[in-house]
C-alpha positions in Angstrom: -26.8 -2.1 12.0 -25.2 1.3 11.4 -24.3 3.0 8.2 -21.4 5.5 7.7 -21.5 7.0 4.2 -17.9 7.8 3.3 -18.4 6.8 -0.3 -16.6 9.8 -1.9 -17.8 10.2 -5.5 -20.8 7.9 -4.7 -21.7 9.8 -1.5 -24.6 11.7 -3.0 -26.2 8.6 -4.3 -25.9 6.8 -1.0 -27.2 9.8 0.9 -30.2 10.0 -1.4 -31.2 6.4 -0.5 -31.5 7.5 3.2 -32.6 11.1 3.1 -33.7 12.2 -0.4 -31.7 14.6 -2.5 -29.6 16.8 -0.2 -26.4 17.2 -2.3 -24.9 16.3 -5.7 -21.4 15.1 -6.1 -19.5 16.3 -9.2 -16.1 14.7 -9.9 -13.5 17.4 -9.8 -10.3 16.3 -11.5 -7.0 17.4 -10.1 -3.8 17.0 -12.1 -0.3 17.1 -10.5 3.2 17.1 -11.8 6.3 15.9 -10.0 9.7 17.4 -10.9 13.0 15.5 -10.6 14.9 15.7 -7.3 17.5 17.9 -8.9 14.9 20.7 -8.8 14.5 20.5 -5.1 17.1 23.2 -4.3 14.9 25.8 -6.1 12.2 25.9 -3.5 12.4 25.6 0.3 8.8 26.1 1.2 5.2 25.8 -0.1 4.3 28.5 -2.7 0.5 29.0 -2.8 -1.1 31.6 -5.1 -4.1 33.7 -4.0 -7.2 31.3 -3.8 -10.1 31.8 -6.2 -13.8 31.1 -5.6 -13.6 27.7 -7.3 -10.1 26.5 -6.2 -7.2 27.2 -3.9 -5.1 27.4 -7.0 -2.1 25.5 -8.3 0.6 25.3 -5.6 4.2 24.3 -5.6 5.5 22.3 -2.7 8.6 20.4 -1.8 7.9 16.7 -1.0 9.3 14.6 1.8 10.9 12.4 -0.9 13.1 15.3 -2.2 11.1 16.3 -5.3 9.0 19.3 -6.1 5.3 18.8 -6.8 3.0 21.3 -8.6 -0.8 21.2 -8.8 -3.6 20.4 -8.7 -5.9 21.6 -11.3 -9.6 21.8 -10.5 -11.8 20.7 -13.4 -15.4 19.6 -12.9 -16.1 16.7 -15.2 -19.0 14.3 -15.8 -17.2 10.9 -15.8 -16.5 9.6 -12.3 -14.0 7.1 -13.7 -11.9 9.7 -15.7 -8.8 9.6 -13.6 -6.3 10.0 -16.5 -4.2 13.1 -17.0 -5.0 15.4 -20.0 -2.7 17.4 -22.3 -4.6 20.6 -21.4 -4.2 19.9 -17.6 -0.5 19.2 -17.8 0.0 22.4 -19.9 -1.8 24.5 -17.3 0.1 23.0 -14.4 3.4 23.6 -16.2 2.4 27.2 -17.0 1.6 27.7 -13.3 4.9 26.1 -12.3 6.9 28.3 -14.6 5.0 31.4 -13.5 5.9 30.6 -9.8 9.5 29.5 -10.4 10.8 30.3 -13.9 13.9 28.2 -13.4 11.7 25.1 -13.5 11.8 25.4 -17.3 15.2 23.7 -17.1 14.1 20.9 -14.9 12.8 17.4 -15.8 9.3 16.1 -15.0 9.4 12.6 -13.5 5.7 11.9 -13.0 2.2 13.1 -13.8 -0.8 12.2 -11.7 -4.5 12.8 -11.8 -7.3 12.1 -9.3 -10.9 13.0 -8.6 -12.3 14.9 -5.6 -15.9 14.7 -4.5 -17.0 18.3 -5.1 -20.5 19.4 -4.2 -22.6 22.6 -4.6 -21.4 23.6 -1.1 -17.9 24.6 -0.2 -18.0 22.8 3.1 -18.2 19.1 3.9 -21.7 17.6 3.9 -22.1 16.1 7.3 -25.4 14.7 8.4 -26.8 12.4 11.0 -30.1 10.5 11.2 -30.4 8.7 14.6 -33.6 7.0 13.6 -32.0 5.4 10.6 -28.6 4.9 12.4 -27.0 6.8 9.5 -24.0 9.1 9.4 -23.0 10.9 6.2 -19.5 12.3 5.6 -19.9 13.7 2.1 -18.2 16.3 -0.1 -14.8 15.6 1.4 -12.3 17.1 -1.1 -8.6 17.8 -1.0 -8.5 18.7 2.7 -9.8 15.2 3.5 -6.4 13.7 4.2 -5.5 16.5 6.6 -8.9 16.3 8.3 -9.2 12.5 8.3 -8.5 12.1 12.1 -10.9 14.8 13.0 -13.5 13.4 10.6 -13.0 10.0 12.2 -13.7 11.5 15.7 -16.7 13.3 14.3 -18.1 10.1 12.8 -17.6 8.3 16.2 -19.5 11.1 18.0 -22.3 11.0 15.5 -22.5 7.2 15.7 -22.8 7.5 19.5 -25.6 10.0 19.0 -27.3 7.3 16.9 -27.1 4.9 19.8 -23.9 3.0 19.2 -22.4 1.8 22.4 -18.7 2.0 22.6 -16.4 0.4 25.1 -13.3 1.8 26.7 -10.5 2.3 24.2 -7.6 0.0 24.7 -4.5 1.4 26.2 -1.4 1.0 24.0 1.5 0.7 26.4 4.0 0.1 23.6 3.1 3.1 21.4 3.2 3.3 17.7 6.5 4.2 16.0 6.5 5.5 12.5 9.7 5.1 10.5 10.9 8.2 8.7 9.4 8.5 5.3 11.3 11.5 4.0 14.7 11.2 2.3 16.0 14.0 4.5 15.5 12.0 7.6 17.7 9.2 9.1 16.2 5.8 8.5 16.6 2.7 10.7 18.5 1.0 7.9 21.2 3.7 8.0 22.2 2.7 11.5 
């Protein structure tokens, strides 16, 4: 009875079914490199270069698992299924890593990843609501989507309510949710 468009790379196509052409999604490939845990002592905090118009740049960050991660690239491509890494992308990420921390030249790479972000012609998210159609669009959510996911969920709920969706009282969780430590620098329950 209600539609929430959170279709990522397909978000523009779904939105067009409801509202005509409001935005176009272009797959933006991001490639990342993970260095071995022995490199972790080289960096104690996130290193982020000055952002450019098209991208925030290739950053270097310690991970909760004890590695260093470098990336991502930001390459607009045509194929929404092209999630593989490329020689050029890996070379550019390595060059950025070595520029930020030259000592990384002596460290081993343990993994290479690539993924696609749903870029649009606008730099902001493409959020729309059509109460008559009971339709909510959360489009153009790129790399900040994970950080913004809880706020986006709240926004989607508010928009659904504005479309007429009745909501009950949220259940009270008297027990609470406990999250085990994920990082290797934290004490884990199995260590007790």
